[in-house]
C-alpha positions as CSV (number, residue, x, y, z in Angstrom):
1,M,-22.4,-1.1,5.0
2,S,-21.7,-1.2,8.7
3,E,-19.4,1.3,10.4
4,A,-16.8,-1.4,11.0
5,K,-16.6,-2.2,7.3
6,K,-16.4,1.3,5.9
7,W,-13.3,2.5,3.9
8,E,-11.4,5.1,5.9
9,D,-9.7,7.9,4.0
10,R,-6.2,8.4,5.3
11,G,-5.5,11.5,3.3
12,R,-2.9,12.5,0.7
13,G,0.8,11.6,0.9
14,M,3.6,9.7,-0.7
15,L,3.7,5.9,-1.2
16,T,7.2,4.5,-1.6
17,L,8.6,1.1,-2.2
18,R,11.7,0.6,-0.1
19,Q,14.4,-2.0,-0.2
20,P,16.7,-2.3,2.9
21,R,20.4,-1.8,2.2
22,S,21.1,-5.1,3.9
23,G,19.1,-6.9,1.1
24,G,16.2,-7.8,3.4
25,Q,12.5,-7.9,2.5
26,P,11.2,-4.9,0.6
27,F,8.3,-2.9,2.1
28,L,5.7,-0.2,1.3
29,V,5.6,3.0,3.3
30,F,2.8,5.6,3.1
31,T,3.6,8.9,4.7
32,T,1.4,12.0,4.9
33,D,2.6,15.5,3.7
34,T,3.5,16.2,7.3
35,G,5.8,13.1,7.5
36,R,3.5,10.9,9.6
37,V,3.9,7.2,8.7
38,L,0.4,5.6,8.2
39,V,1.4,2.4,6.5
40,N,4.6,0.4,6.9
41,A,4.0,-3.0,5.4
42,P,6.4,-5.7,4.1
43,L,5.9,-7.2,0.6
44,V,5.1,-10.9,0.9
45,R,5.3,-13.7,-1.5
46,G,1.9,-14.2,-3.3
47,M,0.8,-10.6,-2.8
48,K,-1.7,-9.7,-5.5
49,P,-2.2,-5.9,-6.0
50,T,-5.3,-5.5,-8.2
51,G,-6.8,-2.8,-10.1
52,N,-10.4,-2.1,-10.9
53,P,-11.4,-1.4,-14.6
54,K,-14.0,1.1,-13.4
55,T,-11.4,3.1,-11.4
56,P,-8.1,2.3,-13.1
57,R,-6.0,4.7,-11.0
58,N,-6.8,2.7,-7.8
59,L,-4.8,-0.2,-6.6
60,V,-6.2,-2.5,-3.9
61,M,-4.1,-4.9,-1.8
62,A,-4.1,-6.8,1.5
63,L,-1.2,-5.6,3.8
64,H,0.2,-6.4,7.2
65,N,0.6,-2.8,8.5
66,A,3.1,-2.5,11.3
67,V,2.4,1.1,12.4
68,G,1.4,1.9,15.9
69,G,3.8,-0.1,18.1
70,G,1.5,-3.1,18.4
71,P,1.4,-6.3,16.3
72,P,0.9,-5.9,12.6
73,A,-2.7,-5.3,11.6
74,H,-4.0,-7.2,8.5
75,G,-6.3,-5.2,6.3
76,M,-7.3,-4.2,2.8
77,Y,-5.9,-0.9,1.5
78,I,-6.8,1.2,-1.6
79,F,-4.1,3.5,-3.0
80,K,-5.1,6.1,-5.5
81,A,-2.4,6.9,-8.0
82,E,-2.1,10.1,-10.1
83,D,-3.4,8.3,-13.2
84,A,-3.9,4.8,-14.6
85,E,-0.3,4.6,-15.9
86,A,1.1,5.4,-12.5
87,A,-1.1,2.7,-10.9
88,K,0.1,0.2,-13.5
89,A,3.7,1.1,-12.9
90,L,3.3,0.7,-9.1
91,R,1.6,-2.7,-9.6
92,G,4.5,-3.8,-11.8
93,A,7.1,-2.7,-9.3
94,I,5.4,-4.5,-6.5
95,L,5.0,-7.7,-8.5
96,Q,8.7,-7.5,-9.4
97,H,9.6,-7.7,-5.7
98,V,7.3,-10.4,-4.5
C-alpha cells in the first residue's frame, strides 16, 4: 500500500454525536484525551456506517471533516469502539439521525 493510502492512527479519545440546540444538522466530534478536536463532521443523508464481521468493534464511514480552518476534507474513517455492542449502538444512533 502506498504512503498516501495508509490508514493513519489518530489516537484515543471520545467520539460524540451532537445535536445543535437550534435543531440543525447533527454531527460527529472526535476529541483526544487532551481536548484537541480531530474530527468535526456533519451527518449527511445516505451516510452508511459499516462494520466488518472480522473486526466487529470497528465502524467505517466516509465523512466530510471540517477541522483545520480550510474546506471540509472528505475521507474514510475507522472508529474502534470498546466492544461490538458499543459499535452496534453507535451505528444505530447514527442511522437514526440520517
